[in-house]
Phi, psi and omega in degrees: 000325180294325179293321179296316179299315179298322178302310182291325176296318178293320178301316180297328179276349184295149174274133174236155177255128185245123176298138179240155171286131182264026176286337177074012182261118176236131181229164175289132183290131175242334178210184185298316183295320179286339173302314181292325175295318180297317181285341179063029182267147174279122181243130181251134174269126179215120180050045177078005181249149171268123184232135174252117176286138176229155187226140178281343176225139183300324180298331179297327180295316179296320178296318180296321184273001184056040179153190181298136178222124177295134179228165175226131179279133178217155169282148181300319181296323180293328177288315181300322183296333185257351184276143173297151185297338182277356180270132179261152171251140180236112183277123175055053175299144181087354181256011181294146179273000000 
Protein backbone atom coordinates (compact mmCIF):
# COMPACT_ATOMS: atom_id res chain seq x y z
CA UNK A 1 0.00 0.00 0.00
CA UNK A 2 2.89 2.34 0.75
CA UNK A 3 4.34 1.89 -2.73
CA UNK A 4 1.04 2.79 -4.37
CA UNK A 5 0.76 5.92 -2.24
CA UNK A 6 4.33 6.95 -3.12
CA UNK A 7 3.57 6.39 -6.81
CA UNK A 8 0.60 8.76 -6.74
CA UNK A 9 2.42 11.36 -4.65
CA UNK A 10 5.28 11.35 -7.17
CA UNK A 11 2.83 11.51 -10.06
CA UNK A 12 1.19 14.62 -8.61
CA UNK A 13 4.60 16.32 -8.38
CA UNK A 14 5.56 15.30 -11.92
CA UNK A 15 5.98 17.88 -14.64
CA UNK A 16 3.63 17.54 -17.59
CA UNK A 17 3.54 19.51 -20.82
CA UNK A 18 0.18 21.06 -21.65
CA UNK A 19 -0.64 22.29 -25.16
CA UNK A 20 -1.65 25.92 -25.11
CA UNK A 21 -3.55 28.12 -27.50
CA UNK A 22 -1.00 30.41 -29.03
CA UNK A 23 -3.45 33.24 -29.54
CA UNK A 24 -1.89 34.97 -26.57
CA UNK A 25 -5.23 36.32 -25.34
CA UNK A 26 -5.81 36.02 -21.61
CA UNK A 27 -8.85 37.51 -19.95
CA UNK A 28 -10.45 37.47 -16.55
CA UNK A 29 -12.76 34.45 -16.29
CA UNK A 30 -16.48 35.25 -16.19
CA UNK A 31 -17.86 31.88 -17.20
CA UNK A 32 -16.62 28.42 -18.15
CA UNK A 33 -15.63 29.28 -21.73
CA UNK A 34 -13.65 32.34 -20.65
CA UNK A 35 -12.00 30.21 -17.92
CA UNK A 36 -10.28 28.23 -20.67
CA UNK A 37 -9.34 31.43 -22.49
CA UNK A 38 -7.83 32.81 -19.30
CA UNK A 39 -5.84 29.63 -18.70
CA UNK A 40 -4.83 29.59 -22.38
CA UNK A 41 -5.18 25.79 -22.45
CA UNK A 42 -6.00 23.72 -25.49
CA UNK A 43 -9.30 21.96 -24.84
CA UNK A 44 -10.53 19.14 -27.07
CA UNK A 45 -14.17 18.14 -27.31
CA UNK A 46 -14.57 14.35 -27.55
CA UNK A 47 -17.83 12.44 -27.16
CA UNK A 48 -19.42 15.36 -25.33
CA UNK A 49 -16.50 15.75 -22.89
CA UNK A 50 -13.99 18.54 -22.45
CA UNK A 51 -10.53 17.00 -22.44
CA UNK A 52 -7.13 18.59 -21.95
CA UNK A 53 -4.33 16.51 -23.43
CA UNK A 54 -1.19 16.41 -21.27
CA UNK A 55 2.17 14.86 -22.03
CA UNK A 56 4.94 13.34 -19.96
CA UNK A 57 7.46 14.44 -22.61
CA UNK A 58 7.35 17.64 -24.64
CA UNK A 59 8.14 15.76 -27.87
CA UNK A 60 4.96 13.69 -27.45
CA UNK A 61 2.91 16.89 -27.89
CA UNK A 62 4.50 17.65 -31.26
CA UNK A 63 3.95 14.07 -32.42
CA UNK A 64 0.30 14.23 -31.36
CA UNK A 65 -0.21 17.56 -33.14
CA UNK A 66 1.64 16.41 -36.29
CA UNK A 67 4.03 19.31 -35.94
CA UNK A 68 5.12 22.04 -33.61
CA UNK A 69 2.73 22.69 -30.74
CA UNK A 70 3.21 25.40 -28.13
CA UNK A 71 3.28 23.87 -24.66
CA UNK A 72 3.63 25.00 -21.09
CA UNK A 73 5.27 22.93 -18.35
CA UNK A 74 3.17 22.51 -15.20
CA UNK A 75 3.14 20.16 -12.28
CA UNK A 76 0.21 17.81 -12.49
CA UNK A 77 -1.08 18.89 -9.07
CA UNK A 78 -1.07 22.59 -10.05
CA UNK A 79 -3.15 21.75 -13.11
CA UNK A 80 -5.60 19.57 -11.21
CA UNK A 81 -6.19 22.30 -8.62
CA UNK A 82 -7.50 24.83 -11.16
CA UNK A 83 -9.59 22.67 -13.46
CA UNK A 84 -13.35 22.39 -13.18
CA UNK A 85 -14.39 18.87 -12.09
CA UNK A 86 -16.07 18.07 -15.43
CA UNK A 87 -12.81 18.45 -17.38
CA UNK A 88 -10.84 15.30 -18.06
CA UNK A 89 -7.09 15.01 -18.49
CA UNK A 90 -5.70 12.59 -21.07
CA UNK A 91 -2.08 11.56 -20.50
CA UNK A 92 0.00 11.01 -23.64
CA UNK A 93 -2.71 10.70 -26.31
CA UNK A 94 -1.29 9.10 -29.43
CA UNK A 95 1.28 7.13 -27.44
CA UNK A 96 -0.89 4.05 -26.95
CA UNK A 97 0.81 0.80 -27.87
